[in-house]
C-alpha positions in Angstrom: -102.4 22.9 41.1 -104.6 25.8 40.7 -106.5 24.0 37.7 -107.3 21.0 40.5 -108.5 23.5 42.2 -110.8 25.4 39.6 -112.3 21.4 38.2 -112.7 20.3 42.0 -115.1 23.9 42.5 -116.4 23.7 38.9 -117.7 20.4 40.0 -118.7 21.3 44.0 -120.5 23.8 41.8 -122.4 21.6 39.4 -123.4 19.4 42.9 -124.7 21.6 44.2 -127.3 23.0 41.0 -127.6 19.7 40.4 -129.4 19.0 44.1 -131.1 22.8 43.3 -132.7 21.4 40.1 -134.8 18.7 42.4 -137.1 20.6 44.9 -137.6 16.9 46.6 -133.9 16.1 47.7 -132.6 16.2 51.8 -129.4 17.3 52.3 -127.4 14.6 50.9 -129.4 14.9 47.9 -131.5 11.9 47.8 -134.9 11.5 46.3 -137.9 12.0 49.7 -141.6 11.2 49.1 -142.1 12.8 46.4 -139.9 12.4 43.3 -141.9 13.2 41.0 -140.1 16.2 38.7 -137.3 15.1 40.0 -134.3 14.4 37.0 -132.7 11.0 38.5 -129.1 12.6 38.0 -130.4 14.7 40.6 -129.6 12.0 44.0 -126.0 11.8 43.3 -124.2 13.7 46.4 -121.2 16.3 45.9 -118.3 13.3 46.2 -119.8 11.0 43.2 -120.5 14.2 40.9 -116.9 15.4 41.9 -116.3 11.9 40.2 -117.9 12.1 37.1 -116.6 14.5 36.7 -113.3 13.1 37.4 -114.0 11.0 35.2 -115.2 13.4 32.3 -111.8 15.2 32.6 -110.4 11.7 32.0 -111.7 11.3 29.1 -110.9 14.5 27.4 -107.8 14.4 27.9 -107.7 10.9 25.8 -109.8 13.2 23.5 -112.7 11.6 23.8 -116.5 12.8 22.9 -119.5 13.5 24.7 -120.8 10.1 24.0 -117.4 8.5 25.2 -117.5 10.9 27.9 -120.9 9.4 29.0 -120.6 5.6 28.3 -117.7 6.2 30.8 -119.3 8.0 33.6 -122.9 5.2 33.0 -120.6 2.8 34.2 -118.7 4.1 36.6 -122.8 4.6 38.5 -122.9 1.1 37.1 -120.4 -0.7 39.2 -120.2 1.6 42.6 -123.2 4.1 41.7 -120.1 6.9 41.4 -118.3 6.0 44.7 -114.5 5.5 45.1 -114.9 2.4 47.0 -112.1 0.6 48.8 -113.2 -3.2 49.3 -115.2 -5.5 46.7 -117.2 -8.5 47.2 -115.4 -10.5 48.7 -114.6 -9.0 51.7 -118.7 -8.3 51.7 -120.7 -11.2 50.6 -118.0 -14.1 49.8 -118.4 -13.3 45.9 -115.3 -14.7 43.7 -114.4 -14.9 40.2 -115.7 -18.4 37.5 -112.5 -19.9 37.9 -113.1 -20.1 41.9 -110.7 -16.8 43.3 -111.6 -14.1 45.2 -112.8 -11.1 43.7 -111.1 -7.8 44.1 -112.7 -5.2 42.6 -112.0 -1.8 43.8 -112.5 1.7 43.3 -115.2 3.3 40.8 -115.0 1.2 37.9 -115.3 -1.6 40.0 -111.8 -3.1 38.4 -109.9 -6.3 39.7 -106.2 -6.4 40.0 -105.5 -7.2 36.7 -106.6 -3.6 35.2 -103.4 -2.4 37.7 -102.3 -1.0 41.1 -104.4 -1.0 43.9 -103.4 2.5 44.2 -104.0 3.1 40.4 -107.7 1.7 40.5 -108.5 3.8 44.3 -107.1 6.8 42.1 -110.8 8.4 40.0 -108.2 10.1 37.2 -106.5 6.5 36.3 -108.7 4.0 37.3 -111.2 6.1 33.7 -107.9 6.3 32.2 -107.8 2.1 32.4 -111.1 1.7 31.6 -111.2 4.1 28.7 -107.9 3.0 27.4 -109.2 -1.4 27.3 -112.4 1.0 25.8 -110.6 2.0 22.9 -108.8 -0.9 22.7 -111.9 -3.9 23.2 -114.6 -1.4 20.9 -112.6 0.4 18.8 -113.9 2.9 16.6 -116.7 3.2 14.2 -118.4 -0.2 16.0 -118.2 1.4 19.2 -120.1 4.2 17.6 -122.6 2.5 16.8 -123.0 0.1 19.7 -125.1 0.4 22.3 -123.8 1.9 25.3 -124.4 -1.2 27.5 -122.7 -3.5 25.5 -119.4 -0.9 25.5 -119.4 -1.0 28.5 -119.9 -4.3 28.8 -117.5 -5.5 26.3 -115.0 -3.1 28.1 -115.4 -4.9 31.7 -116.3 -8.1 30.5 -119.7 -8.4 33.5 -122.0 -10.8 33.2 -125.4 -8.7 32.8 -124.7 -7.3 28.8 -127.9 -5.0 29.5 -127.6 -4.3 33.3 -125.5 -0.8 32.5 -128.4 0.4 30.4 -130.4 2.3 33.3 -128.2 4.6 34.2 -128.0 6.2 31.0 -130.1 8.8 31.1 -129.2 9.3 34.5 -125.3 10.0 33.3 -126.6 12.4 30.3 -128.1 14.4 33.1 -124.6 15.1 35.0 -122.9 15.0 31.8 -124.7 17.7 30.7 -124.5 19.5 34.0 -121.4 19.2 34.2 -121.3 20.3 30.2 -123.1 23.2 31.9 -120.3 24.2 34.7 -117.9 24.1 32.1 -116.4 20.2 32.7 -115.8 18.5 29.2 -115.1 19.0 25.3 -116.4 17.7 22.7 -119.4 17.7 20.4 
């Protein structure tokens, strides 16, 4: 329990530090009228940064390096904006899978039923661990280290657009770097 409390405290400090980097931020950490000079990773609030810290911790526990940690954070940014969403596109927009069945995507990685139980998919650590196991299986080394991060995420998630995650890479790098500065993370 003490270790969990320490991680939460460190992640909270990282979130505060991220927000303090940009003077054009409101209390929620969102950009105001003049975002010039504000790094994209400062747009995330405490809960989102805590979720990123959990993703990084899950990757570290599996022995994954910084690049793989960052791919996990980037993927969750692209899927849920680092929010642990407890409902899917079916409920809000009537979106269906290619076979016509309702989507059941939930959690940080918007994982459907086949990824795990509802409880697992809504647990940030468990869903990140499930994601990383799938990534290791679907895109093994050394190939994974040679592919663009968005392609690794696409091949793991099997989403429609292979380039979807690319726009989140720089923000993910910033968040992971800041977390590392605060003692969350591992590897080289």
